[in-house]
C-alpha positions as CSV (number, residue, x, y, z in Angstrom):
1,X,22.9,-9.3,49.7
2,X,26.0,-9.2,51.7
3,X,28.8,-6.7,51.1
4,X,31.3,-9.4,50.1
5,X,28.9,-10.8,47.4
6,X,28.4,-7.3,46.0
7,X,32.2,-6.7,45.7
8,X,32.7,-10.1,44.0
9,X,29.8,-9.4,41.6
10,X,31.2,-5.9,40.7
11,X,34.6,-7.4,40.2
12,X,33.2,-10.1,37.9
13,X,31.3,-7.5,35.9
14,X,34.4,-5.3,35.5
15,X,36.4,-8.2,34.3
16,X,33.7,-9.2,31.8
17,X,33.6,-5.7,30.5
18,X,37.4,-5.6,30.1
19,X,37.4,-8.9,28.2
20,X,34.6,-7.6,25.9
21,X,36.4,-4.3,25.3
22,X,39.7,-6.1,24.6
23,X,38.1,-8.4,22.0
24,X,36.4,-5.7,20.1
25,X,39.6,-4.4,18.6
26,X,41.6,-7.6,18.2
27,X,41.3,-7.9,14.5
28,X,41.4,-4.4,12.9
29,X,42.0,-5.8,9.4
30,X,38.8,-7.1,7.8
31,X,38.0,-8.8,4.5
32,X,34.9,-7.4,2.8
33,X,32.9,-7.8,-0.4
34,X,34.4,-11.1,-1.5
35,X,33.0,-13.0,-4.4
36,X,33.8,-16.0,-6.6
37,X,34.2,-15.1,-10.3
38,X,33.9,-17.6,-13.0
39,X,34.9,-16.9,-16.6
40,X,35.8,-19.3,-19.5
41,X,36.3,-22.4,-17.4
42,X,38.5,-20.5,-14.9
43,X,37.7,-19.2,-11.4
44,X,39.1,-16.6,-9.0
45,X,38.2,-14.8,-5.8
46,X,38.2,-11.1,-5.4
47,X,37.4,-8.8,-2.6
48,X,38.6,-5.9,-0.4
49,X,40.8,-5.8,2.7
50,X,40.1,-2.8,5.0
51,X,42.2,-1.6,8.0
52,X,40.2,-0.1,10.8
53,X,43.2,0.0,13.2
54,X,46.8,1.1,13.3
55,X,49.1,0.8,10.3
56,X,50.0,-2.8,9.5
57,X,52.9,-4.6,8.0
58,X,52.6,-6.9,5.0
59,X,50.0,-9.6,5.2
60,X,48.8,-12.5,3.0
61,X,45.2,-13.3,2.0
62,X,45.0,-17.1,1.8
63,X,42.1,-18.4,-0.3
64,X,41.1,-22.0,0.1
65,X,38.8,-23.6,-2.6
66,X,36.3,-26.4,-1.8
67,X,34.2,-28.7,-3.9
68,X,30.5,-29.5,-3.3
69,X,31.3,-32.0,-0.6
70,X,33.5,-29.6,1.3
71,X,36.8,-31.2,0.3
72,X,39.7,-28.8,-0.2
73,X,40.8,-28.7,-3.9
74,X,43.3,-25.8,-3.9
75,X,44.8,-22.8,-2.3
76,X,46.0,-19.4,-3.5
77,X,48.0,-16.8,-1.6
78,X,47.7,-13.1,-2.4
79,X,50.3,-10.8,-0.9
80,X,49.2,-7.3,0.3
81,X,51.6,-4.6,1.3
82,X,51.1,-2.9,4.7
83,X,47.9,-0.9,5.1
84,X,47.6,2.5,6.7
85,X,44.9,3.3,9.2
86,X,41.6,3.5,7.4
87,X,43.0,2.3,4.1
88,X,41.4,-0.3,1.8
89,X,42.9,-2.4,-1.0
90,X,41.3,-4.6,-3.6
91,X,42.7,-8.1,-4.1
92,X,42.2,-10.7,-6.7
93,X,43.6,-14.3,-6.6
94,X,45.2,-15.8,-9.7
95,X,42.8,-17.5,-12.1
96,X,42.7,-21.2,-11.8
97,X,41.0,-24.1,-13.6
98,X,37.4,-24.5,-12.3
99,X,37.8,-28.1,-11.1
100,X,34.4,-28.2,-9.4
101,X,34.9,-25.2,-7.1
102,X,31.7,-24.7,-5.2
103,X,32.9,-22.5,-2.3
104,X,35.9,-20.8,-0.7
105,X,37.2,-19.5,2.6
106,X,39.6,-16.7,3.3
107,X,42.2,-16.5,6.0
108,X,44.3,-13.4,6.8
109,X,47.9,-14.3,7.6
110,X,49.8,-11.6,9.5
111,X,53.0,-13.7,9.7
112,X,54.6,-15.2,12.8
113,X,53.6,-13.9,16.2
114,X,56.3,-12.7,18.7
115,X,56.6,-16.2,20.1
116,X,57.7,-17.6,16.7
117,X,54.7,-19.7,15.8
């Protein structure tokens, strides 16, 4: 193998390693142990938010509800105060009528980015 090809290969490997390392810590706040709770014709989602990185500002846990066909049938937003490094907090959405809720998804909203979108 020629010297130029080895240099290009090493450069590509270093770049790939840098990208992988950068992506490992991109989302330090994680949602864990979520579950759908049904009680008396009502439904809610509860779980835990954990911070594995630096202290955070306030964030919102957005819960989207879906029916059996995957159609969106509602959304709840739970506000969470800032989390310190290593902290965990339990969250619970507001109870809502069980209008055929079959599944849910969760999105963490950290607010606007520095570019305003």
